N, C-alpha and C positions, 0 to 999 in steps of 0.2 A: 504494500500500500504506500502511495506517495504522500509524503508529509506536506501540508500546505505551507506556503511561504510564511504566513503569520506564525504557525506552530513552530516552524524551523527557527524563525527569529527569536521566538520566546525561549525555545530550548537552548539556543546559543547564548542568549543573554543570561539565562539561568546558570549555565555551565561557567560562563565568565565570572558571574557573581560569586559562585562557589569557590572558584580558584582564587579570586581576589580576597574573599573572606579567609581562606586558608593561609594565603601569603601574609595577610594582615595579622592573623593569629600568631603565626610563627615569628613575625617581626616583633610583635608585642612581647612574646616570651623572651626574645633575644634581649630587648631593652631591659626587661625586668631582671633577667639573669645577670647581665652586666652590672646592675646596681647591687645585686646580692653578692656577687663574686668579690667586688671591692678591689682595692689596690694596696699593695705593700710598698711603703716609701723606701725601705731599706735597700741599699745596693751593696753587693758583695765587694770586698777588696779585690784588687787585681790579682789574678792567679799566675801572671807571667813570672817566669823564673826557672831555676834548675832544680829538678827533683832527683832523689837518689844520688846525691853528691858524694855519698860514702862508697859508691860503686866505682869500678874502674872501666876503662874503655872509652871509645869515642861517643860523645853524646848523640842521642837521637833527637832530631828537631820535630816537634809536634805543633801543628797549627790547628786552632779550633775556630770554626765559623758557624754562623747560624743565628738563632733567635734566643729568646729568654731561657729556653731549656738548655741551650749550650752555654749561656752566661752563668746560670745558677741563680736566677732571679729570686730574691727573698732571703738568700743566705747572708749571714753576717760575719762569717769567718772564711778565710782563704781556702782551707782544707776541706770545706764542705761543698765547694763549687765543683761542677763536672770537670773543667779543665785541670784543676789540681788533682782530683781523684784519678783522672786519666793519666796525668803525668807521673804520679807516684806509682800507680798500679802498673803502668807500662814499664817503668824502670825495674820493678821487681820481676816482671815476666821475661824481659830481654837481658837482664843482668848488666845494665849500664845506665849512666845518667840520662835523663830526658829533659830537654829544654822546651818549655811551653810558651807559646805566644797565642793569646786569644784576641780575635778581632770580631767576635760575635756581639750582637747588639740586641737589647731588649726591644721587642716589637717588630723585629725584622721579618720581611717577607722574602720570597725567593728572588724578587727583583732587586733586593738590596745586596745580594751576594756579590755582584760585580764590584761594588765599592769596597766590600770586605776583602775580596781577592786583591784589589789594587793596594790595600794597606798591608796585606800579609805576604804578597808574592816575593818581596825582597828578602824575606826570612829564609828562603830556600829550604823549606821543610822537607823532611824525609817522608812524613806521613801527615795527613790532614783528616780531621773529622768535621763533617757537616751535619747539623741537626736543624731542619727547617721544614716548613709546610703547614704547621698548625695555624699560623696567622693568615696564610693564603686561604685556608678553609673558612675560618671565622669571618674574614673580610670578603668572602664570596669572589675571590679572584679566579680568573680563568685557569683551569687545571693545566691545559696544554701550555699556556704561557709560563706558568710556574715551573713546570718540568723543563721547558726550554731554557729558562734562566738557570736552573740547576745544572743542566747539561753543559752550558757555556762555562760556568764556574769550574766544574770538574775538568773539562777539557783544558782550560788555561793552567790548572795546577798540574795535570798529567803531563802537559807539554814541557814543563820545567823540571820533570823528574820526581814529582810528588805522588805517592800512592794515596788514594782517597778512599775513606770509609764513610758511607752515608747512613745515618740513623733515620729511617723513614718516619713519616708522620705518625705520631702517637694516636691512640684511640680516644677521641674527644668525647665519646659517649659515656666515659667514666666520670665526667665532671658533674658533681652533685647538684649545683644550682640549676642545671638544665632539666626542664620537664619534657614530657612527651607532648607533641611529636618532635620537639626540637632535639631531644637527646638521641632519638633514632636517626634523625637527619644528620646530626653531627657524627654519629658512629659510621653511618653509611658513607658520607663524604670523606671522612678522614681515612677510612680503610681504602676507599677508591683512590685517594691521593697517594697512599703508600704503595699501592700496586703500580700506578703510573710512574712513581718515583723509582721503583725498583727496575722497571724496564728501561727507563731513560738513563738511569745512573750506570747500569752495567754496559749499555750501549756506548756511553761516553768514556768508559774505562775505569769506573769505580767498582767497589764491592759494597753491598748493602747489608744492613742488619735490621730486621723487622722489630721496631720498638712497639708498635701498636698491639700486636698479638701477645707480646711479652708483658707489657705494662697493664694492659686492659684488665685481665682477671685479678692481678695483684692489687691494682689500685681500687677495684670495686670491692674486693673482699677485705682489704685493710685500709679503708679510706682515711680514717683519722691519722694513721701512721704515715701514709704515703703522700698525702697532700699537705701543703703549707698553710699558713694562717689565712691567706686570701682565698682558699678553697678552690683554686684553679691551678696554680703552679705546684710542682712537687715539693715535698719536704726534703730534708737532708737524706733521709732513707730512700725517698723516691729517686733523687738524683743519683745516689749510690747504685741503685738498682739499674738505672739507665746506663751508667758508666760501666758497670759490671758486664752488661750485655755487649758493649762495644769493644772491651779490652781484648778478648781473644782474637778478634779479627784484626785489630791494630797490631798485636804481637805477631800474628802470622805474616802480615804485610812486611814488618821489619825483618823477620827471619828470612823471608823470600828475597827481599832486597839485598840482604847481606849473604845470600846463598848458604844460610845456616839451616840445619834440620829443624822441622817444625816440632813443637812440643806435642808429645803424645798425651792426648786427653781421652780418658775413658768415656764411653757412651756416645761418642760422635759418630754420625753416619753421614755419608755423602752419596748423592744421587745426581745423575745427569739427566736433564730434560730440556725441552724447548723453553725459550725465555719467558713467554707468556705464562706457561704452566708453572715455571719457577716462581714468578711473581705471585701467583695465586697460592702456591704452596707456602711461601713465606708468610702470607697473610693469615695462614691457618695454624701456625705453630710458633711457640715462643722462641725468640732469639735466633731465628734462622738467618744464616748468611747466604747471600747469593752473589756469585761472581761469574764473569764471562770465561768460558773455556772453548775457544774456537767458535763454532757456530751454535754451540749449546751453552747452557748455564749449569754451573755446579751448585747444588743446593746442599749446604752443610747444616745439619741439625745438631744442636748442642744441648745436652742436659744441663740444667743449672741447679 
C-alpha cells in the first residue's frame, strides 16, 4: 500500500523529532555529567629525569606523549605519575638507567600530537609511549581524522629511529557520573576508537596495547580505588595499572632494538592473524599487544 504524501511527511517529521529528542537527551546528560565529574586543580610535578641511576649501562631514552592519562592528571607526587612509573619500571626490566622526557598535555586530542612531537623529537628517544583518544571521543571529533593524526605522529618518530608503543583509548563506559544511554554510547565509541587506533598504529609502524579491555573491568569492579577525586581520571593505583600494562611491550621494544633476548614470561601466547581481526581480538582481552609482522599482525596475550 502506498503511503500518502501527508502521512509520509508526518512520519518523517515524527522520526526527526524522535532523533532530535534523543540527541537533546544525550546532550543534557553530557552537560550534567561534566558538572558532576568536576575538576582537580592539582598538577603533578615534572617527571623528567633519570630513573635507575644505580644501574649500569647506556641509558634508554623514553619519550611520553598524549593526554591527561599520560600526564598523570591529579597526582601530587612525581613517582605516582605514569611517566615516572614507566621510567622506573623500564629501568628494572632492561637493567639500565632510563631517561624520561614527557611532552604530554592535559586535555590533548590527537590533533595536538604534532606539536608534542615537535617539542620531543630532538630528544632522540629510543622508545616512545603515546596514550591518546579519550578527548577525541568526548569532544565528538572525527575518528578517521584522529587516527590520521596519530599515524602522522608515529611515522615522524619511527623515521628518526624511535620505537613507538600506543596505549589505545580506554573504556569510557566505566566513568561513574555517566548515565544510560550516555554510558553505553561512551563505551561503544571508545572501544571503536581503540580498534581504529590499533589498525592505524601498526600500519604506521607502532605496536599497541589495549588499555580499554584491561582497565574497563578493573575500574568498574574497584571504582573507589581506581578513580581519583574528580571521579573521571584514574587514581595512583589506576595509573599504576595502566603503566603496568604498557611496560612489557616497552621492554620488548628495547630488547629488540639492542638485539638482546626477550624476557621469558610465563603465560604469554602469540597468534598470527589479519590486522582487522587482530584489532578486534585486542578489544576483547586484557593487555593484549598487537604489532605488525609482514602482512599479518602478531597478537600477544599476556596474563597479569
